[in-house]
C-alpha positions in Angstrom: 3.5 -12.5 5.8 3.3 -15.9 4.2 -0.1 -16.4 5.7 -1.5 -13.6 3.5 0.4 -14.2 0.3 -1.6 -15.7 -2.6 -0.3 -18.6 -4.6 -0.7 -16.7 -7.9 0.6 -13.2 -8.1 -1.0 -10.6 -10.3 2.2 -8.6 -10.8 3.5 -7.5 -14.2 6.8 -6.0 -13.2 10.3 -6.7 -11.8 9.9 -8.8 -8.7 12.0 -8.8 -5.6 11.3 -9.4 -1.9 10.4 -5.7 -1.3 7.8 -5.7 -4.1 6.3 -9.0 -2.9 6.0 -7.6 0.6 4.5 -4.4 -0.6 2.0 -6.2 -2.9 1.0 -8.4 0.0 0.5 -5.4 2.3 -1.7 -3.6 -0.2 -3.9 -6.6 -0.7 -4.3 -7.3 3.0 -5.0 -3.6 3.7 -7.7 -3.5 1.1 -9.2 -6.7 2.4 -9.4 -5.6 6.1 -10.0 -1.8 5.6 -13.8 -1.9 6.2 -13.3 -4.0 9.4 -10.7 -1.6 10.8 -13.0 1.4 10.0 -15.9 -0.3 11.8 -13.8 -1.0 14.9 -12.4 2.5 14.9 -16.0 3.9 14.7 -17.0 1.7 17.7 -14.0 2.9 19.7 -14.8 6.6 19.1 -18.6 6.3 19.7 -19.1 7.6 23.3 -22.7 6.5 23.4 -21.8 2.8 23.4 -21.0 1.0 26.6 -17.4 1.1 27.8 -17.1 -2.7 27.7 -18.0 -2.8 23.9 -15.6 0.0 23.2 -12.8 -1.7 25.1 -13.5 -5.0 23.3 -13.3 -3.2 19.9 -10.0 -1.6 20.9 -8.6 -5.0 21.9 -9.6 -6.5 18.6 -8.1 -3.6 16.7 -4.8 -3.8 18.6 -4.6 -7.6 17.9 -5.1 -7.3 14.1 -2.0 -7.9 12.0 0.2 -4.9 11.3 -0.3 -5.4 7.5 -3.9 -4.2 7.9 -2.6 -0.7 8.7 -2.4 1.9 6.0 0.9 3.2 7.3 2.6 -0.1 6.3 2.2 0.6 2.6 5.2 2.1 0.8 5.4 3.5 -2.7 7.7 1.3 -4.8 8.9 1.6 -8.3 7.0 -0.7 -10.7 10.1 -1.2 -12.8 13.0 -1.6 -10.5 11.5 -2.0 -7.1 13.2 0.9 -5.5 11.5 2.5 -2.5 13.3 5.9 -2.6 12.8 8.7 -5.1 9.5 7.3 -6.3 7.1 9.7 -8.1 3.8 8.7 -6.7 1.7 9.8 -9.7 3.6 7.4 -12.0 4.8 4.8 -9.4 8.3 5.0 -10.9 11.7 6.0 -9.5 13.4 9.1 -10.9 15.7 7.4 -13.4 13.2 5.0 -15.0 10.7 7.9 -15.2 13.3 10.0 -17.0 14.2 7.2 -19.4 10.5 6.4 -20.2 9.7 10.1 -20.6 12.5 10.7 -23.0 11.5 7.7 -25.1 7.9 9.0 -25.2 6.4 6.0 -23.3 4.5 8.1 -20.8 1.6 10.0 -22.4 1.5 13.7 -21.6 5.0 13.9 -20.3 7.8 15.6 -22.3 11.1 17.3 -21.5 10.7 20.9 -20.5 12.2 23.6 -22.6 11.7 27.3 -22.1 
Protein backbone atom coordinates (compact mmCIF):
# COMPACT_ATOMS: atom_id res chain seq x y z
CA UNK A 1 0.00 0.00 0.00
CA UNK A 2 2.77 2.44 0.82
CA UNK A 3 4.16 2.00 -2.68
CA UNK A 4 1.04 3.66 -4.13
CA UNK A 5 0.45 6.39 -1.55
CA UNK A 6 1.35 9.89 -2.67
CA UNK A 7 3.35 12.28 -0.53
CA UNK A 8 0.68 14.99 -0.65
CA UNK A 9 -2.92 13.96 -0.05
CA UNK A 10 -5.84 15.78 -1.63
CA UNK A 11 -8.25 14.97 1.19
CA UNK A 12 -10.39 17.58 2.89
CA UNK A 13 -12.05 15.50 5.57
CA UNK A 14 -11.43 13.60 8.77
CA UNK A 15 -8.47 11.27 8.21
CA UNK A 16 -7.86 7.85 9.70
CA UNK A 17 -6.19 4.71 8.39
CA UNK A 18 -9.36 3.45 6.71
CA UNK A 19 -9.81 6.68 4.78
CA UNK A 20 -6.16 6.72 3.72
CA UNK A 21 -6.41 3.15 2.49
CA UNK A 22 -9.67 3.79 0.63
CA UNK A 23 -8.26 6.95 -0.94
CA UNK A 24 -5.19 5.03 -2.10
CA UNK A 25 -7.35 2.23 -3.52
CA UNK A 26 -9.49 4.69 -5.49
CA UNK A 27 -6.46 6.43 -7.00
CA UNK A 28 -4.72 3.15 -7.92
CA UNK A 29 -7.91 1.75 -9.44
CA UNK A 30 -8.39 4.86 -11.59
CA UNK A 31 -4.75 4.71 -12.70
CA UNK A 32 -4.81 1.04 -13.77
CA UNK A 33 -8.41 0.71 -14.98
CA UNK A 34 -7.66 0.99 -18.71
CA UNK A 35 -4.81 -1.50 -18.46
CA UNK A 36 -7.06 -4.02 -16.68
CA UNK A 37 -9.81 -3.55 -19.28
CA UNK A 38 -7.35 -4.14 -22.11
CA UNK A 39 -6.05 -7.34 -20.51
CA UNK A 40 -9.59 -8.58 -19.89
CA UNK A 41 -10.47 -7.89 -23.53
CA UNK A 42 -7.46 -9.91 -24.68
CA UNK A 43 -8.38 -12.80 -22.39
CA UNK A 44 -11.97 -12.94 -23.70
CA UNK A 45 -11.03 -12.59 -27.40
CA UNK A 46 -11.13 -16.14 -28.77
CA UNK A 47 -9.63 -15.16 -32.15
CA UNK A 48 -6.25 -14.43 -30.56
CA UNK A 49 -3.69 -17.22 -30.07
CA UNK A 50 -3.96 -19.19 -26.84
CA UNK A 51 -0.43 -18.18 -25.81
CA UNK A 52 -1.24 -14.44 -25.95
CA UNK A 53 -4.44 -14.99 -23.97
CA UNK A 54 -2.59 -17.02 -21.33
CA UNK A 55 0.09 -14.32 -21.07
CA UNK A 56 -2.60 -11.64 -20.56
CA UNK A 57 -4.28 -13.77 -17.89
CA UNK A 58 -0.96 -14.20 -16.08
CA UNK A 59 -0.34 -10.42 -16.15
CA UNK A 60 -3.85 -9.74 -14.87
CA UNK A 61 -3.51 -12.19 -12.01
CA UNK A 62 -0.16 -10.69 -10.97
CA UNK A 63 -1.49 -7.11 -10.77
CA UNK A 64 -1.85 -5.63 -7.30
CA UNK A 65 -5.19 -6.23 -5.57
CA UNK A 66 -5.79 -2.47 -5.25
CA UNK A 67 -6.31 -2.31 -9.02
CA UNK A 68 -9.62 -4.21 -8.65
CA UNK A 69 -12.90 -2.34 -8.40
CA UNK A 70 -14.15 -4.70 -5.68
CA UNK A 71 -11.54 -3.36 -3.25
CA UNK A 72 -13.17 0.09 -3.08
CA UNK A 73 -15.51 0.69 -0.13
CA UNK A 74 -17.85 3.59 0.47
CA UNK A 75 -16.68 5.57 3.48
CA UNK A 76 -18.14 8.56 5.25
CA UNK A 77 -16.34 11.76 4.30
CA UNK A 78 -16.89 13.21 7.76
CA UNK A 79 -16.26 10.40 10.21
CA UNK A 80 -14.62 7.68 8.15
CA UNK A 81 -17.24 5.03 8.97
CA UNK A 82 -17.68 2.22 6.48
CA UNK A 83 -21.15 1.11 7.55
CA UNK A 84 -24.46 2.85 7.05
CA UNK A 85 -23.07 5.11 4.33
CA UNK A 86 -25.54 6.77 1.95
CA UNK A 87 -23.73 6.44 -1.37
CA UNK A 88 -25.36 9.50 -2.99
CA UNK A 89 -23.95 11.80 -0.31
CA UNK A 90 -20.94 9.72 0.89
CA UNK A 91 -22.03 10.29 4.49
CA UNK A 92 -23.00 7.94 7.28
CA UNK A 93 -26.55 8.03 8.65
CA UNK A 94 -25.97 10.29 11.64
CA UNK A 95 -23.79 12.98 9.99
CA UNK A 96 -26.25 13.00 7.09
CA UNK A 97 -29.13 13.59 9.48
CA UNK A 98 -27.32 16.39 11.32
CA UNK A 99 -26.30 18.15 8.10
CA UNK A 100 -29.79 17.78 6.63
CA UNK A 101 -31.42 19.26 9.74
CA UNK A 102 -28.98 22.19 9.69
CA UNK A 103 -29.75 22.79 6.01
CA UNK A 104 -26.19 22.15 4.81
CA UNK A 105 -27.27 19.68 2.11
CA UNK A 106 -29.15 21.38 -0.74
CA UNK A 107 -32.44 19.78 -1.73
CA UNK A 108 -32.74 17.67 1.42
CA UNK A 109 -35.25 18.41 4.14
CA UNK A 110 -37.05 16.49 6.86
CA UNK A 111 -40.12 14.74 5.54
CA UNK A 112 -43.52 15.68 6.92
CA UNK A 113 -46.84 14.44 5.61
